[in-house]
C-alpha positions in Angstrom: 111.7 58.4 42.6 113.4 56.7 45.5 113.8 53.3 46.1 113.4 51.7 49.3 116.6 49.5 49.4 116.7 45.7 50.5 118.0 42.4 49.8 118.2 39.1 50.6 119.2 39.1 54.0 117.5 42.3 55.1 115.0 42.0 58.0 112.6 43.7 55.5 113.2 42.1 52.9 110.3 39.7 51.2 110.5 36.9 53.7 110.4 39.1 56.3 106.2 40.0 57.3 105.8 43.1 55.3 102.5 44.5 53.8 102.6 42.5 50.7 103.1 39.8 51.7 101.5 39.3 54.8 97.7 40.3 54.3 96.5 39.8 57.4 95.3 42.0 60.1 97.6 40.6 62.7 100.6 41.5 60.5 99.4 45.1 60.5 99.2 44.9 64.2 102.4 43.4 64.8 104.2 46.0 62.7 101.8 48.7 64.8 103.5 47.2 67.5 107.7 47.7 66.2 106.4 51.3 65.7 105.3 51.7 69.4 107.5 49.6 71.0 111.1 50.2 69.3 114.1 47.3 70.1 116.0 50.0 72.6 113.1 50.5 74.9 114.0 46.7 75.8 117.4 47.1 75.2 119.5 46.4 79.2 122.7 46.8 79.8 124.4 44.2 81.2 125.5 44.7 84.7 128.5 42.4 84.2 130.9 45.1 82.8 134.8 45.4 82.3 135.8 45.6 85.8 134.2 42.7 86.9 135.7 40.5 83.2 139.3 42.3 84.5 139.2 40.0 88.2 139.7 36.8 86.0 142.6 37.8 84.9 145.1 37.8 87.8 143.7 34.5 88.1 145.1 33.1 84.9 148.5 35.0 85.6 148.9 33.3 88.5 148.1 30.0 86.6 150.6 30.6 83.9 153.4 31.7 86.0 153.0 29.0 88.7 153.3 26.0 85.7 157.3 26.5 85.6 157.1 26.0 89.7 158.2 23.4 91.6 155.8 20.5 92.5 155.0 22.2 96.0 154.7 25.9 95.0 152.8 24.6 91.5 150.4 23.1 93.6 149.4 25.9 95.9 149.6 28.6 93.0 147.1 26.5 91.3 144.8 25.8 94.3 144.8 30.0 94.5 144.3 30.5 90.5 141.2 28.1 91.1 140.1 30.0 94.2 140.5 33.1 92.7 138.7 32.4 89.3 136.0 31.1 91.5 135.2 34.7 93.3 135.4 36.3 90.2 132.4 34.0 88.8 130.5 34.8 91.9 131.5 38.5 91.3 129.3 38.4 88.8 126.6 36.6 89.8 126.5 38.9 92.5 126.1 41.8 90.1 122.9 40.3 88.4 121.5 39.6 91.7 121.5 43.0 92.6 120.9 44.6 89.4 117.6 42.2 89.8 116.9 43.1 92.9 117.5 47.1 92.8 114.7 46.9 89.8 112.0 45.6 91.5 109.8 47.5 94.2 109.3 44.7 95.8 112.2 41.9 96.6 113.7 39.7 98.9 117.1 39.8 100.0 119.4 37.1 98.2 119.6 34.1 99.7 123.5 33.9 99.4 125.5 37.2 99.6 127.2 36.6 95.9 129.2 39.4 96.3 130.7 39.1 100.2 131.4 35.5 99.0 133.7 36.8 96.1 135.6 39.3 98.3 136.0 36.5 100.6 137.2 33.9 98.0 139.7 36.8 96.5 140.9 37.5 99.1 141.6 33.8 100.4 143.2 33.4 96.6 145.4 36.5 97.1 146.3 34.8 100.5 147.4 31.6 99.1 149.4 33.5 96.1 151.5 35.5 98.7 152.2 32.5 100.5 153.8 31.0 97.3 155.7 33.9 97.0 157.4 34.4 100.4 156.1 31.6 103.2 155.2 33.9 106.2 151.8 33.5 107.7 151.3 37.3 108.6 152.3 38.3 105.2 149.6 36.5 103.6 147.1 37.2 105.6 147.5 41.1 105.5 147.2 40.7 101.8 144.4 38.7 101.8 142.9 41.3 103.7 143.5 44.1 101.9 142.1 42.6 98.8 139.6 41.6 100.4 139.0 45.2 101.4 139.0 46.7 98.2 136.9 44.0 96.6 134.2 45.4 98.9 135.3 48.9 98.2 135.1 48.4 94.3 132.0 46.5 93.9 130.3 47.2 97.2 128.3 44.4 99.3 124.9 42.5 98.7 121.8 43.6 99.5 121.7 42.9 103.1 117.5 43.5 103.8 114.3 42.6 101.9 112.0 45.7 100.0 108.8 47.0 100.1 108.0 43.8 102.4 106.5 45.4 105.0 103.1 43.9 105.8 102.9 41.4 103.2 102.3 37.5 104.4 105.2 35.7 103.9 103.5 32.5 102.5 102.0 34.6 100.1 105.1 36.4 98.8 107.0 33.0 98.9 103.7 31.8 96.4 104.9 34.1 94.0 108.1 34.3 94.3 107.7 30.8 93.1 105.3 31.6 90.2 107.6 33.8 89.0 110.6 32.2 88.9 109.1 29.3 86.9 106.9 32.1 84.5 110.9 33.4 83.9 112.0 30.2 83.1 109.1 29.6 80.4 110.7 33.2 78.9 114.5 32.3 79.0 113.2 29.2 77.1 111.5 31.2 74.6 114.6 33.5 74.1 116.3 30.4 73.1 114.3 29.1 71.0 114.1 32.9 69.1 117.8 32.2 68.8 117.8 29.5 67.2 115.2 31.0 64.1 118.2 33.7 63.3 115.4 36.4 62.7 115.8 40.1 64.2 113.0 41.1 64.0 111.2 37.6 65.5 114.0 38.2 68.7 112.7 41.8 68.7 108.8 40.7 69.2 110.2 38.0 71.6 111.7 41.0 73.6 108.7 43.4 73.5 106.4 40.5 74.5 108.5 39.7 77.8 109.1 43.3 78.9 104.9 43.2 78.3 104.7 40.0 80.5 107.3 41.3 83.2 105.1 44.1 84.0 103.0 41.4 84.9 105.2 40.1 87.1 105.9 42.7 89.4 102.6 43.7 89.3 102.1 40.5 91.3 105.2 40.8 92.8 104.1 44.3 94.9 100.2 42.8 96.0 100.5 38.9 96.2 96.7 39.2 96.9 96.8 39.3 92.5 98.0 36.0 92.0 94.8 34.0 91.5 93.8 35.9 88.9 97.2 36.5 87.7 98.4 32.7 87.7 96.6 31.4 84.1 98.5 34.2 82.4 101.9 33.3 84.8 101.3 29.1 83.6 99.2 28.1 80.9 99.7 30.9 78.6 103.1 31.3 79.1 103.6 27.5 78.8 101.6 27.7 75.6 103.4 30.7 74.5 107.2 28.7 74.9 105.8 25.6 73.2 104.6 27.8 70.5 108.2 29.5 70.1 109.9 26.3 70.0 107.7 24.9 67.5 108.0 28.0 64.7 111.8 27.5 65.6 111.9 24.5 64.5 109.9 25.0 61.7 111.7 28.6 60.6 115.1 27.6 60.8 114.8 24.8 58.5 112.4 26.3 55.8 112.2 30.4 56.9 108.5 29.7 56.2 107.0 33.6 55.9 103.6 31.9 56.8 104.5 30.8 60.0 106.5 33.9 60.6 103.3 35.9 60.4 100.9 33.5 62.0 103.9 33.4 65.3 103.9 37.2 64.9 99.8 38.0 65.5 100.1 35.3 68.0 102.8 37.5 69.6 100.7 40.5 69.1 97.7 39.1 71.0 100.1 37.5 74.3 101.1 41.4 74.4 97.4 42.5 74.4 95.9 40.2 76.7 99.1 40.2 79.2 98.7 44.4 79.2 94.9 44.5 79.5 95.2 42.2 82.9 98.0 44.1 84.1 95.8 47.1 83.7 92.8 45.4 85.3 94.7 44.2 88.3 96.0 48.1 88.7 92.7 49.1 88.6 91.1 46.6 91.2 94.0 47.8 93.6 92.9 51.3 93.1 89.1 50.2 93.8 90.5 48.3 96.6 92.0 51.8 97.8 89.1 54.0 97.5 86.8 51.4 99.4 89.7 51.8 102.3 89.1 55.0 101.8 85.5 55.6 102.2 85.8 53.2 105.0 87.9 55.4 106.9 86.1 58.6 106.1 82.7 57.2 107.1 84.1 55.6 110.5 85.8 59.2 111.6 82.4 60.8 111.0 80.6 58.4 112.8 82.9 59.7 115.7 82.7 63.1 115.2 85.6 64.0 113.6 84.5 66.5 110.0 86.5 66.0 107.2 87.1 68.9 104.5 86.5 67.6 101.1 87.3 70.3 99.5 
């Protein structure tokens, strides 16, 4: 008869939330949720790829080659290496900001155009490096301009205008942006705490809850009027989830308490269900608002003698 393999370090070993050692409805719900929401569904590709990481190489090489130069040339080379490295770091942040912008249907352009700034920094670094090798201002400027242009061609521009914000009040949009930013801080703190627990199942379940929570964030961003109904979820409930995750990580990292893990996973399931229900309710309310507006418009058109064919 076939036997399931398991060991001390297996994610589904006896220390994990199996059916034999949990014996609670919450654990069964958590297991069902894991089957319904596989970890691959929440997997995200880091927008910082190999190309952007390679941008750190020229700065490092320039620094190494400048160490043995005379003091003036060495100082110029080090400054150029530092500026180039700053541009490479700014590029990484710009790529992440661009992906975050593209993932949202409603988003404001980045306050700081990081990719454009990265291109300028890299161009300045290239100019100084060229000036170090050949003290000719025109040549250095040409090198800098060419490097800046190639950088923009390779990595593109930052989003330069808002997306999906037509007809949305700026004040309300700013309130939503602040609320979502604070909520994201809570999710980041949950991720850090879950990693301290060093349990893969816990990390996956936290990611699943975060995916559900971010669906609520996107719903509120698309219609800032929903902020009042969702504020408790973005503040009180997320703060409580963060505090519970931190406390669980402290306990589980010291003792590996299976009961504490079961209770925590059950809490995550309850939170997922409540956040998903709130998101569905907000969407239904938006649909109801649309239906009311359509009916009002139809009535007005009929009063003015315009006959609508509803067939």
